[in-house]
N, CA, C and O atoms as a GROMACS GRO file, in nm:
protein
  532
    1MET      N    1   0.153   2.093  -2.571
    1MET     CA    2   0.205   2.119  -2.438
    1MET      C    3   0.102   2.075  -2.334
    1MET      O    4  -0.016   2.111  -2.344
    2ALA      N    5   0.144   2.000  -2.237
    2ALA     CA    6   0.056   1.951  -2.132
    2ALA      C    7   0.022   2.064  -2.034
    2ALA      O    8   0.102   2.155  -2.012
    3ILE      N    9  -0.096   2.055  -1.978
    3ILE     CA   10  -0.138   2.152  -1.877
    3ILE      C   11  -0.082   2.106  -1.743
    3ILE      O   12  -0.096   1.990  -1.705
    4LYS      N   13  -0.017   2.199  -1.673
    4LYS     CA   14   0.043   2.168  -1.544
    4LYS      C   15  -0.064   2.129  -1.442
    4LYS      O   16  -0.170   2.191  -1.437
    5ILE      N   17  -0.034   2.028  -1.363
    5ILE     CA   18  -0.125   1.986  -1.256
    5ILE      C   19  -0.083   2.058  -1.128
    5ILE      O   20   0.025   2.036  -1.075
    6THR      N   21  -0.170   2.144  -1.081
    6THR     CA   22  -0.144   2.225  -0.963
    6THR      C   23  -0.195   2.152  -0.838
    6THR      O   24  -0.267   2.052  -0.850
    7PRO      N   25  -0.159   2.199  -0.719
    7PRO     CA   26  -0.217   2.140  -0.598
    7PRO      C   27  -0.370   2.148  -0.597
    7PRO      O   28  -0.436   2.057  -0.547
    8ALA      N   29  -0.427   2.255  -0.651
    8ALA     CA   30  -0.573   2.265  -0.658
    8ALA      C   31  -0.628   2.154  -0.748
    8ALA      O   32  -0.731   2.094  -0.715
    9ASP      N   33  -0.562   2.128  -0.861
    9ASP     CA   34  -0.604   2.018  -0.949
    9ASP      C   35  -0.599   1.885  -0.876
    9ASP      O   36  -0.692   1.805  -0.883
   10LYS      N   37  -0.490   1.862  -0.804
   10LYS     CA   38  -0.471   1.735  -0.734
   10LYS      C   39  -0.584   1.711  -0.634
   10LYS      O   40  -0.645   1.603  -0.634
   11TRP      N   41  -0.614   1.810  -0.550
   11TRP     CA   42  -0.715   1.790  -0.447
   11TRP      C   43  -0.856   1.786  -0.504
   11TRP      O   44  -0.941   1.711  -0.455
   12PHE      N   45  -0.882   1.865  -0.609
   12PHE     CA   46  -1.012   1.859  -0.675
   12PHE      C   47  -1.033   1.719  -0.735
   12PHE      O   48  -1.139   1.659  -0.719
   13SER      N   49  -0.931   1.669  -0.803
   13SER     CA   50  -0.938   1.536  -0.864
   13SER      C   51  -0.962   1.427  -0.759
   13SER      O   52  -1.041   1.336  -0.780
   14MET      N   53  -0.894   1.438  -0.646
   14MET     CA   54  -0.912   1.339  -0.540
   14MET      C   55  -1.057   1.342  -0.489
   14MET      O   56  -1.116   1.236  -0.463
   15CYS      N   57  -1.114   1.461  -0.475
   15CYS     CA   58  -1.253   1.472  -0.429
   15CYS      C   59  -1.350   1.412  -0.531
   15CYS      O   60  -1.444   1.343  -0.493
   16VAL      N   61  -1.329   1.440  -0.658
   16VAL     CA   62  -1.417   1.387  -0.762
   16VAL      C   63  -1.413   1.235  -0.763
   16VAL      O   64  -1.517   1.169  -0.771
   17ARG      N   65  -1.292   1.178  -0.754
   17ARG     CA   66  -1.281   1.033  -0.758
   17ARG      C   67  -1.333   0.968  -0.630
   17ARG      O   68  -1.391   0.860  -0.635
   18LEU      N   69  -1.313   1.031  -0.516
   18LEU     CA   70  -1.368   0.979  -0.390
   18LEU      C   71  -1.521   0.988  -0.393
   18LEU      O   72  -1.590   0.896  -0.348
   19ARG      N   73  -1.574   1.098  -0.446
   19ARG     CA   74  -1.720   1.112  -0.458
   19ARG      C   75  -1.780   0.995  -0.536
   19ARG      O   76  -1.890   0.950  -0.506
   20ALA      N   77  -1.706   0.945  -0.636
   20ALA     CA   78  -1.753   0.834  -0.720
   20ALA      C   79  -1.723   0.698  -0.657
   20ALA      O   80  -1.750   0.594  -0.718
   21GLY      N   81  -1.667   0.696  -0.537
   21GLY     CA   82  -1.634   0.569  -0.473
   21GLY      C   83  -1.521   0.496  -0.544
   21GLY      O   84  -1.513   0.374  -0.539
   22TRP      N   85  -1.433   0.573  -0.611
   22TRP     CA   86  -1.319   0.519  -0.685
   22TRP      C   87  -1.364   0.422  -0.794
   22TRP      O   88  -1.293   0.325  -0.824
   23LYS      N   89  -1.482   0.448  -0.852
   23LYS     CA   90  -1.536   0.368  -0.963
   23LYS      C   91  -1.562   0.459  -1.082
   23LYS      O   92  -1.591   0.578  -1.066
   24CYS      N   93  -1.552   0.402  -1.202
   24CYS     CA   94  -1.586   0.475  -1.324
   24CYS      C   95  -1.736   0.506  -1.322
   24CYS      O   96  -1.817   0.416  -1.302
   25GLU      N   97  -1.771   0.631  -1.343
   25GLU     CA   98  -1.911   0.671  -1.340
   25GLU      C   99  -1.986   0.630  -1.468
   25GLU      O  100  -2.108   0.643  -1.473
   26ARG      N  101  -1.915   0.583  -1.569
   26ARG     CA  102  -1.981   0.540  -1.692
   26ARG      C  103  -2.000   0.389  -1.694
   26ARG      O  104  -2.111   0.341  -1.717
   27CYS      N  105  -1.893   0.312  -1.670
   27CYS     CA  106  -1.903   0.166  -1.685
   27CYS      C  107  -1.903   0.092  -1.551
   27CYS      O  108  -1.933  -0.027  -1.547
   28GLY      N  109  -1.870   0.162  -1.442
   28GLY     CA  110  -1.871   0.100  -1.310
   28GLY      C  111  -1.746   0.023  -1.274
   28GLY      O  112  -1.739  -0.034  -1.165
   29SER      N  113  -1.646   0.020  -1.363
   29SER     CA  114  -1.523  -0.053  -1.330
   29SER      C  115  -1.449   0.018  -1.217
   29SER      O  116  -1.472   0.136  -1.190
   30GLN      N  117  -1.361  -0.055  -1.153
   30GLN     CA  118  -1.284   0.000  -1.042
   30GLN      C  119  -1.135  -0.022  -1.069
   30GLN      O  120  -1.074  -0.111  -1.010
   31PRO      N  121  -1.078   0.060  -1.160
   31PRO     CA  122  -0.936   0.045  -1.191
   31PRO      C  123  -0.850   0.092  -1.074
   31PRO      O  124  -0.902   0.150  -0.978
   32ASP      N  125  -0.719   0.068  -1.083
   32ASP     CA  126  -0.632   0.123  -0.978
   32ASP      C  127  -0.639   0.276  -0.984
   32ASP      O  128  -0.692   0.331  -1.081
   33ARG      N  129  -0.588   0.341  -0.885
   33ARG     CA  130  -0.605   0.487  -0.873
   33ARG      C  131  -0.547   0.563  -0.990
   33ARG      O  132  -0.600   0.668  -1.027
   34ARG      N  133  -0.439   0.514  -1.050
   34ARG     CA  134  -0.382   0.583  -1.166
   34ARG      C  135  -0.470   0.566  -1.289
   34ARG      O  136  -0.465   0.648  -1.380
   35GLY      N  137  -0.550   0.460  -1.293
   35GLY     CA  138  -0.634   0.432  -1.408
   35GLY      C  139  -0.770   0.497  -1.403
   35GLY      O  140  -0.848   0.485  -1.497
   36LEU      N  141  -0.800   0.568  -1.293
   36LEU     CA  142  -0.926   0.638  -1.280
   36LEU      C  143  -0.897   0.788  -1.292
   36LEU      O  144  -0.826   0.845  -1.209
   37HIS      N  145  -0.952   0.850  -1.394
   37HIS     CA  146  -0.923   0.990  -1.423
   37HIS      C  147  -1.034   1.082  -1.373
   37HIS      O  148  -1.150   1.043  -1.363
   38CYS      N  149  -0.995   1.203  -1.343
   38CYS     CA  150  -1.091   1.310  -1.320
   38CYS      C  151  -1.112   1.375  -1.456
   38CYS      O  152  -1.030   1.455  -1.502
   39SER      N  153  -1.222   1.339  -1.521
   39SER     CA  154  -1.251   1.387  -1.656
   39SER      C  155  -1.331   1.516  -1.650
   39SER      O  156  -1.431   1.526  -1.580
   40HIS      N  157  -1.285   1.614  -1.726
   40HIS     CA  158  -1.354   1.743  -1.734
   40HIS      C  159  -1.433   1.750  -1.864
   40HIS      O  160  -1.379   1.722  -1.971
   41PHE      N  161  -1.561   1.786  -1.857
   41PHE     CA  162  -1.642   1.804  -1.976
   41PHE      C  163  -1.586   1.921  -2.058
   41PHE      O  164  -1.553   1.905  -2.176
   42HIS      N  165  -1.574   2.036  -1.995
   42HIS     CA  166  -1.500   2.147  -2.054
   42HIS      C  167  -1.357   2.128  -2.006
   42HIS      O  168  -1.333   2.116  -1.886
   43GLY      N  169  -1.262   2.125  -2.097
   43GLY     CA  170  -1.123   2.097  -2.062
   43GLY      C  171  -1.067   2.188  -1.954
   43GLY      O  172  -1.121   2.295  -1.925
   44ARG      N  173  -0.957   2.143  -1.893
   44ARG     CA  174  -0.898   2.218  -1.783
   44ARG      C  175  -0.848   2.356  -1.825
   44ARG      O  176  -0.821   2.440  -1.740
   45GLY      N  177  -0.834   2.380  -1.955
   45GLY     CA  178  -0.796   2.511  -2.004
   45GLY      C  179  -0.906   2.615  -1.983
   45GLY      O  180  -0.880   2.735  -1.991
   46LYS      N  181  -1.028   2.570  -1.957
   46LYS     CA  182  -1.140   2.660  -1.926
   46LYS      C  183  -1.138   2.685  -1.776
   46LYS      O  184  -1.206   2.616  -1.700
   47TRP      N  185  -1.061   2.783  -1.734
   47TRP     CA  186  -1.041   2.809  -1.592
   47TRP      C  187  -1.170   2.840  -1.518
   47TRP      O  188  -1.179   2.816  -1.398
   48ALA      N  189  -1.268   2.891  -1.587
   48ALA     CA  190  -1.394   2.927  -1.520
   48ALA      C  191  -1.463   2.806  -1.458
   48ALA      O  192  -1.536   2.820  -1.360
   49VAL      N  193  -1.441   2.688  -1.514
   49VAL     CA  194  -1.506   2.567  -1.462
   49VAL      C  195  -1.406   2.455  -1.432
   49VAL      O  196  -1.444   2.339  -1.415
   50ARG      N  197  -1.280   2.490  -1.425
   50ARG     CA  198  -1.175   2.389  -1.399
   50ARG      C  199  -1.198   2.317  -1.267
   50ARG      O  200  -1.170   2.197  -1.256
   51PHE      N  201  -1.250   2.387  -1.167
   51PHE     CA  202  -1.271   2.329  -1.034
   51PHE      C  203  -1.420   2.321  -1.000
   51PHE      O  204  -1.457   2.323  -0.882
   52ASP      N  205  -1.504   2.311  -1.100
   52ASP     CA  206  -1.649   2.305  -1.083
   52ASP      C  207  -1.693   2.159  -1.079
   52ASP      O  208  -1.672   2.087  -1.177
   53PRO      N  209  -1.751   2.112  -0.970
   53PRO     CA  210  -1.791   1.971  -0.961
   53PRO      C  211  -1.888   1.926  -1.069
   53PRO      O  212  -1.889   1.808  -1.105
   54ASP      N  213  -1.970   2.015  -1.121
   54ASP     CA  214  -2.061   1.977  -1.230
   54ASP      C  215  -1.985   1.950  -1.359
   54ASP      O  216  -2.038   1.884  -1.449
   55ASN      N  217  -1.864   1.999  -1.370
   55ASN     CA  218  -1.784   1.985  -1.492
   55ASN      C  219  -1.695   1.862  -1.489
   55ASN      O  220  -1.622   1.838  -1.585
   56ALA      N  221  -1.698   1.784  -1.384
   56ALA     CA  222  -1.604   1.673  -1.371
   56ALA      C  223  -1.673   1.546  -1.325
   56ALA      O  224  -1.770   1.548  -1.250
   57GLU      N  225  -1.618   1.434  -1.373
   57GLU     CA  226  -1.664   1.303  -1.327
   57GLU      C  227  -1.546   1.207  -1.331
   57GLU      O  228  -1.449   1.231  -1.403
   58ALA      N  229  -1.556   1.100  -1.255
   58ALA     CA  230  -1.451   0.998  -1.252
   58ALA      C  231  -1.477   0.898  -1.363
   58ALA      O  232  -1.583   0.836  -1.370
   59LEU      N  233  -1.378   0.882  -1.451
   59LEU     CA  234  -1.388   0.788  -1.562
   59LEU      C  235  -1.263   0.704  -1.573
   59LEU      O  236  -1.152   0.753  -1.550
   60CYS      N  237  -1.280   0.576  -1.607
   60CYS     CA  238  -1.163   0.492  -1.635
   60CYS      C  239  -1.101   0.542  -1.765
   60CYS      O  240  -1.164   0.617  -1.839
   61MET      N  241  -0.979   0.501  -1.793
   61MET     CA  242  -0.909   0.548  -1.911
   61MET      C  243  -0.988   0.518  -2.039
   61MET      O  244  -0.997   0.603  -2.128
   62GLY      N  245  -1.044   0.398  -2.049
   62GLY     CA  246  -1.119   0.361  -2.168
   62GLY      C  247  -1.240   0.450  -2.192
   62GLY      O  248  -1.261   0.496  -2.304
   63CYS      N  249  -1.318   0.474  -2.087
   63CYS     CA  250  -1.437   0.560  -2.101
   63CYS      C  251  -1.396   0.704  -2.129
   63CYS      O  252  -1.462   0.774  -2.207
   64HIS      N  253  -1.289   0.750  -2.064
   64HIS     CA  254  -1.240   0.886  -2.086
   64HIS      C  255  -1.200   0.903  -2.234
   64HIS      O  256  -1.238   1.001  -2.297
   65LEU      N  257  -1.123   0.809  -2.287
   65LEU     CA  258  -1.082   0.817  -2.427
   65LEU      C  259  -1.202   0.808  -2.520
   65LEU      O  260  -1.209   0.880  -2.620
   66TYR      N  261  -1.296   0.720  -2.489
   66TYR     CA  262  -1.415   0.704  -2.573
   66TYR      C  263  -1.497   0.833  -2.579
   66TYR      O  264  -1.533   0.878  -2.688
   67LEU      N  265  -1.525   0.892  -2.464
   67LEU     CA  266  -1.607   1.013  -2.463
   67LEU      C  267  -1.534   1.132  -2.525
   67LEU      O  268  -1.597   1.218  -2.587
   68THR      N  269  -1.402   1.137  -2.510
   68THR     CA  270  -1.325   1.243  -2.575
   68THR      C  271  -1.334   1.230  -2.726
   68THR      O  272  -1.341   1.330  -2.797
   69ALA      N  273  -1.335   1.107  -2.777
   69ALA     CA  274  -1.344   1.082  -2.921
   69ALA      C  275  -1.486   1.096  -2.975
   69ALA      O  276  -1.505   1.102  -3.096
   70ASN      N  277  -1.585   1.100  -2.886
   70ASN     CA  278  -1.726   1.108  -2.927
   70ASN      C  279  -1.794   1.225  -2.855
   70ASN      O  280  -1.876   1.204  -2.765
   71PRO      N  281  -1.761   1.348  -2.895
   71PRO     CA  282  -1.811   1.465  -2.820
   71PRO      C  283  -1.962   1.479  -2.818
   71PRO      O  284  -2.017   1.530  -2.720
   72ALA      N  285  -2.031   1.436  -2.922
   72ALA     CA  286  -2.178   1.446  -2.920
   72ALA      C  287  -2.235   1.355  -2.812
   72ALA      O  288  -2.329   1.392  -2.741
   73GLU      N  289  -2.180   1.236  -2.799
   73GLU     CA  290  -2.226   1.144  -2.695
   73GLU      C  291  -2.190   1.198  -2.556
   73GLU      O  292  -2.269   1.187  -2.462
   74HIS      N  293  -2.070   1.256  -2.545
   74HIS     CA  294  -2.026   1.314  -2.417
   74HIS      C  295  -2.122   1.427  -2.376
   74HIS      O  296  -2.162   1.437  -2.260
   75ARG      N  297  -2.156   1.512  -2.472
   75ARG     CA  298  -2.248   1.623  -2.444
   75ARG      C  299  -2.385   1.569  -2.399
   75ARG      O  300  -2.442   1.618  -2.302
   76GLY      N  301  -2.436   1.468  -2.470
   76GLY     CA  302  -2.564   1.410  -2.433
   76GLY      C  303  -2.560   1.347  -2.295
   76GLY      O  304  -2.656   1.358  -2.218
   77ARG      N  305  -2.449   1.282  -2.264
   77ARG     CA  306  -2.433   1.219  -2.132
   77ARG      C  307  -2.435   1.323  -2.020
   77ARG      O  308  -2.503   1.306  -1.919
   78MET      N  309  -2.361   1.431  -2.041
   78MET     CA  310  -2.355   1.535  -1.938
   78MET      C  311  -2.490   1.606  -1.925
   78MET      O  312  -2.533   1.638  -1.814
   79ALA      N  313  -2.556   1.631  -2.037
   79ALA     CA  314  -2.688   1.696  -2.031
   79ALA      C  315  -2.788   1.609  -1.957
   79ALA      O  316  -2.869   1.659  -1.878
   80ALA      N  317  -2.783   1.478  -1.980
   80ALA     CA  318  -2.874   1.386  -1.911
   80ALA      C  319  -2.839   1.376  -1.762
   80ALA      O  320  -2.927   1.372  -1.677
   81LYS      N  321  -2.710   1.373  -1.732
   81LYS     CA  322  -2.665   1.360  -1.593
   81LYS      C  323  -2.703   1.484  -1.511
   81LYS      O  324  -2.751   1.471  -1.398
   82LEU      N  325  -2.683   1.602  -1.569
   82LEU     CA  326  -2.706   1.726  -1.495
   82LEU      C  327  -2.850   1.775  -1.504
   82LEU      O  328  -2.897   1.847  -1.415
   83GLY      N  329  -2.920   1.738  -1.609
   83GLY     CA  330  -3.051   1.795  -1.635
   83GLY      C  331  -3.035   1.925  -1.711
   83GLY      O  332  -2.927   1.984  -1.711
   84PRO      N  333  -3.142   1.970  -1.776
   84PRO     CA  334  -3.128   2.087  -1.865
   84PRO      C  335  -3.085   2.216  -1.796
   84PRO      O  336  -3.008   2.293  -1.853
   85TRP      N  337  -3.133   2.241  -1.676
   85TRP     CA  338  -3.102   2.368  -1.610
   85TRP      C  339  -2.957   2.372  -1.563
   85TRP      O  340  -2.888   2.471  -1.587
   86ARG      N  341  -2.912   2.268  -1.497
   86ARG     CA  342  -2.773   2.267  -1.450
   86ARG      C  343  -2.675   2.261  -1.567
   86ARG      O  344  -2.568   2.321  -1.561
   87PHE      N  345  -2.712   2.189  -1.674
   87PHE     CA  346  -2.624   2.182  -1.791
   87PHE      C  347  -2.610   2.320  -1.855
   87PHE      O  348  -2.500   2.361  -1.890
   88GLU      N  349  -2.720   2.390  -1.871
   88GLU     CA  350  -2.715   2.525  -1.930
   88GLU      C  351  -2.636   2.619  -1.838
   88GLU      O  352  -2.559   2.702  -1.886
   89ALA      N  353  -2.655   2.608  -1.708
   89ALA     CA  354  -2.580   2.692  -1.614
   89ALA      C  355  -2.431   2.663  -1.624
   89ALA      O  356  -2.349   2.755  -1.616
   90LEU      N  357  -2.394   2.536  -1.640
   90LEU     CA  358  -2.253   2.500  -1.657
   90LEU      C  359  -2.197   2.564  -1.784
   90LEU      O  360  -2.086   2.616  -1.783
   91GLN      N  361  -2.274   2.560  -1.892
   91GLN     CA  362  -2.230   2.621  -2.018
   91GLN      C  363  -2.206   2.771  -1.998
   91GLN      O  364  -2.107   2.825  -2.048
   92GLU      N  365  -2.293   2.837  -1.925
   92GLU     CA  366  -2.277   2.981  -1.901
   92GLU      C  367  -2.156   3.008  -1.814
   92GLU      O  368  -2.079   3.101  -1.841
   93ARG      N  369  -2.136   2.929  -1.709
   93ARG     CA  370  -2.019   2.948  -1.622
   93ARG      C  371  -1.889   2.925  -1.700
   93ARG      O  372  -1.790   2.994  -1.676
   94ALA      N  373  -1.890   2.829  -1.792
   94ALA     CA  374  -1.768   2.798  -1.869
   94ALA      C  375  -1.723   2.918  -1.952
   94ALA      O  376  -1.603   2.931  -1.979
   95ASN      N  377  -1.814   3.003  -1.991
   95ASN     CA  378  -1.780   3.118  -2.076
   95ASN      C  379  -1.766   3.249  -1.998
   95ASN      O  380  -1.762   3.356  -2.059
   96ASP      N  381  -1.760   3.241  -1.868
   96ASP     CA  382  -1.747   3.360  -1.782
   96ASP      C  383  -1.599   3.389  -1.758
   96ASP      O  384  -1.536   3.327  -1.671
   97ALA      N  385  -1.543   3.483  -1.834
   97ALA     CA  386  -1.400   3.514  -1.823
   97ALA      C  387  -1.362   3.564  -1.684
   97ALA      O  388  -1.254   3.534  -1.635
   98GLY      N  389  -1.450   3.641  -1.621
   98GLY     CA  390  -1.421   3.692  -1.487
   98GLY      C  391  -1.405   3.579  -1.386
   98GLY      O  392  -1.317   3.583  -1.300
   99ARG      N  393  -1.490   3.480  -1.398
   99ARG     CA  394  -1.482   3.362  -1.310
   99ARG      C  395  -1.348   3.289  -1.330
   99ARG      O  396  -1.288   3.242  -1.234
  100GLY      N  397  -1.304   3.282  -1.454
  100GLY     CA  398  -1.176   3.219  -1.484
  100GLY      C  399  -1.059   3.294  -1.422
  100GLY      O  400  -0.966   3.232  -1.370
  101ARG      N  401  -1.063   3.426  -1.428
  101ARG     CA  402  -0.956   3.507  -1.368
  101ARG      C  403  -0.949   3.484  -1.218
  101ARG      O  404  -0.840   3.476  -1.160
  102VAL      N  405  -1.065   3.475  -1.154
  102VAL     CA  406  -1.069   3.452  -1.009
  102VAL      C  407  -1.010   3.315  -0.976
  102VAL      O  408  -0.932   3.303  -0.881
  103ALA      N  409  -1.045   3.212  -1.053
  103ALA     CA  410  -0.992   3.078  -1.028
  103ALA      C  411  -0.840   3.075  -1.041
  103ALA      O  412  -0.772   3.013  -0.959
  104ARG      N  413  -0.787   3.140  -1.142
  104ARG     CA  414  -0.640   3.145  -1.160
  104ARG      C  415  -0.574   3.214  -1.041
  104ARG      O  416  -0.471   3.168  -0.991
  105ARG      N  417  -0.633   3.324  -0.998
  105ARG     CA  418  -0.575   3.403  -0.889
  105ARG      C  419  -0.583   3.331  -0.755
  105ARG      O  420  -0.493   3.344  -0.672
  106ASP      N  421  -0.692   3.256  -0.732
  106ASP     CA  422  -0.718   3.198  -0.600
  106ASP      C  423  -0.683   3.049  -0.590
  106ASP      O  424  -0.745   2.977  -0.512
  107GLN      N  425  -0.586   3.003  -0.666
  107GLN     CA  426  -0.554   2.861  -0.666
  107GLN      C  427  -0.514   2.807  -0.529
  107GLN      O  428  -0.550   2.694  -0.495
  108LYS      N  429  -0.442   2.885  -0.451
  108LYS     CA  430  -0.401   2.838  -0.318
  108LYS      C  431  -0.524   2.815  -0.229
  108LYS      O  432  -0.530   2.716  -0.157
  109ALA      N  433  -0.618   2.906  -0.234
  109ALA     CA  434  -0.741   2.892  -0.155
  109ALA      C  435  -0.825   2.774  -0.205
  109ALA      O  436  -0.885   2.702  -0.125
  110ILE      N  437  -0.829   2.754  -0.335
  110ILE     CA  438  -0.903   2.642  -0.392
  110ILE      C  439  -0.839   2.511  -0.348
  110ILE      O  440  -0.910   2.417  -0.311
  111ALA      N  441  -0.707   2.504  -0.353
  111ALA     CA  442  -0.636   2.384  -0.309
  111ALA      C  443  -0.664   2.356  -0.162
  111ALA      O  444  -0.691   2.241  -0.125
  112ALA      N  445  -0.660   2.458  -0.079
  112ALA     CA  446  -0.686   2.440   0.064
  112ALA      C  447  -0.829   2.393   0.087
  112ALA      O  448  -0.854   2.306   0.170
  113HIS      N  449  -0.924   2.450   0.013
  113HIS     CA  450  -1.064   2.409   0.026
  113HIS      C  451  -1.081   2.261  -0.007
  113HIS      O  452  -1.140   2.187   0.072
  114TYR      N  453  -1.030   2.218  -0.121
  114TYR     CA  454  -1.050   2.079  -0.162
  114TYR      C  455  -0.967   1.982  -0.078
  114TYR      O  456  -1.005   1.866  -0.062
  115SER      N  457  -0.854   2.026  -0.024
  115SER     CA  458  -0.776   1.942   0.067
  115SER      C  459  -0.857   1.914   0.194
  115SER      O  460  -0.865   1.800   0.240
  116ARG      N  461  -0.916   2.019   0.250
  116ARG     CA  462  -1.000   2.003   0.371
  116ARG      C  463  -1.122   1.918   0.340
  116ARG      O  464  -1.159   1.830   0.417
  117LEU      N  465  -1.185   1.944   0.226
  117LEU     CA  466  -1.303   1.869   0.187
  117LEU      C  467  -1.271   1.721   0.169
  117LEU      O  468  -1.349   1.635   0.210
  118HIS      N  469  -1.157   1.692   0.108
  118HIS     CA  470  -1.117   1.552   0.089
  118HIS      C  471  -1.099   1.483   0.224
  118HIS      O  472  -1.142   1.370   0.242
  119ALA      N  473  -1.035   1.551   0.317
  119ALA     CA  474  -1.016   1.493   0.451
  119ALA      C  475  -1.151   1.465   0.517
  119ALA      O  476  -1.170   1.359   0.577
  120ASP      N  477  -1.244   1.559   0.506
  120ASP     CA  478  -1.377   1.539   0.564
  120ASP      C  479  -1.451   1.425   0.494
  120ASP      O  480  -1.514   1.342   0.560
  121MET      N  481  -1.443   1.420   0.362
  121MET     CA  482  -1.510   1.314   0.287
  121MET      C  483  -1.454   1.177   0.324
  121MET      O  484  -1.529   1.082   0.344
  122ALA      N  485  -1.321   1.167   0.334
  122ALA     CA  486  -1.258   1.040   0.366
  122ALA      C  487  -1.294   0.996   0.508
  122ALA      O  488  -1.319   0.878   0.533
  123LYS      N  489  -1.296   1.090   0.600
  123LYS     CA  490  -1.328   1.061   0.739
  123LYS      C  491  -1.473   1.014   0.754
  123LYS      O  492  -1.502   0.925   0.834
  124ASN      N  493  -1.562   1.074   0.677
  124ASN     CA  494  -1.704   1.044   0.689
  124ASN      C  495  -1.753   0.944   0.585
  124ASN      O  496  -1.874   0.922   0.572
  125ASP      N  497  -1.661   0.884   0.511
  125ASP     CA  498  -1.694   0.784   0.409
  125ASP      C  499  -1.804   0.835   0.316
  125ASP      O  500  -1.913   0.779   0.308
  126CYS      N  501  -1.772   0.943   0.247
  126CYS     CA  502  -1.870   1.010   0.160
  126CYS      C  503  -1.864   0.960   0.017
  126CYS      O  504  -1.886   1.038  -0.075
  127ARG      N  505  -1.835   0.833  -0.004
  127ARG     CA  506  -1.841   0.780  -0.140
  127ARG      C  507  -1.983   0.790  -0.191
  127ARG      O  508  -2.079   0.786  -0.114
  128ASP      N  509  -1.995   0.802  -0.321
  128ASP     CA  510  -2.125   0.813  -0.388
  128ASP      C  511  -2.205   0.934  -0.342
  128ASP      O  512  -2.328   0.933  -0.346
  129LEU      N  513  -2.135   1.037  -0.298
  129LEU     CA  514  -2.199   1.161  -0.257
  129LEU      C  515  -2.273   1.221  -0.376
  129LEU      O  516  -2.220   1.226  -0.486
  130ILE      N  517  -2.392   1.265  -0.355
  130ILE     CA  518  -2.473   1.326  -0.460
  130ILE      C  519  -2.457   1.477  -0.452
  130ILE      O  520  -2.458   1.535  -0.343
  131GLY      N  521  -2.443   1.540  -0.567
  131GLY     CA  522  -2.438   1.686  -0.573
  131GLY      C  523  -2.299   1.741  -0.557
  131GLY      O  524  -2.199   1.672  -0.581
  132TYR      N  525  -2.296   1.866  -0.517
  132TYR     CA  526  -2.168   1.936  -0.507
  132TYR      C  527  -2.077   1.874  -0.403
  132TYR      O  528  -2.120   1.824  -0.299
  133ILE      N  529  -1.950   1.878  -0.436
  133ILE     CA  530  -1.849   1.832  -0.340
  133ILE      C  531  -1.782   1.953  -0.279
  133ILE      O  532  -1.694   1.938  -0.194
   0.00000   0.00000   0.00000
């Protein structure tokens, strides 16, 4: 069963892909917008980090499929990208059930936040933004 894409998912995904300048963060390709995915290190079923910018990156379909099929490489890539402290903090946040309950409950507020953020990012040309979105 597919996971439903909510308005919060839509706006979070748009921010992640805009942050990457609409390019794959692994290979640098620039596919059309449907071909660039918002890839989650911890799957979207982990509500605690579903909308966490450290848990997501923009990947083309090929890189997304490759990293999904090679979890050890995906883990190494994320650990190198985030550094040991942020990677460990992400792991801890992913297992925080209370954080997940809050994210499920507050989806409308999350959607509104990322919608506003996307508008600000687009207006200010915030491609290749470093850090949190």
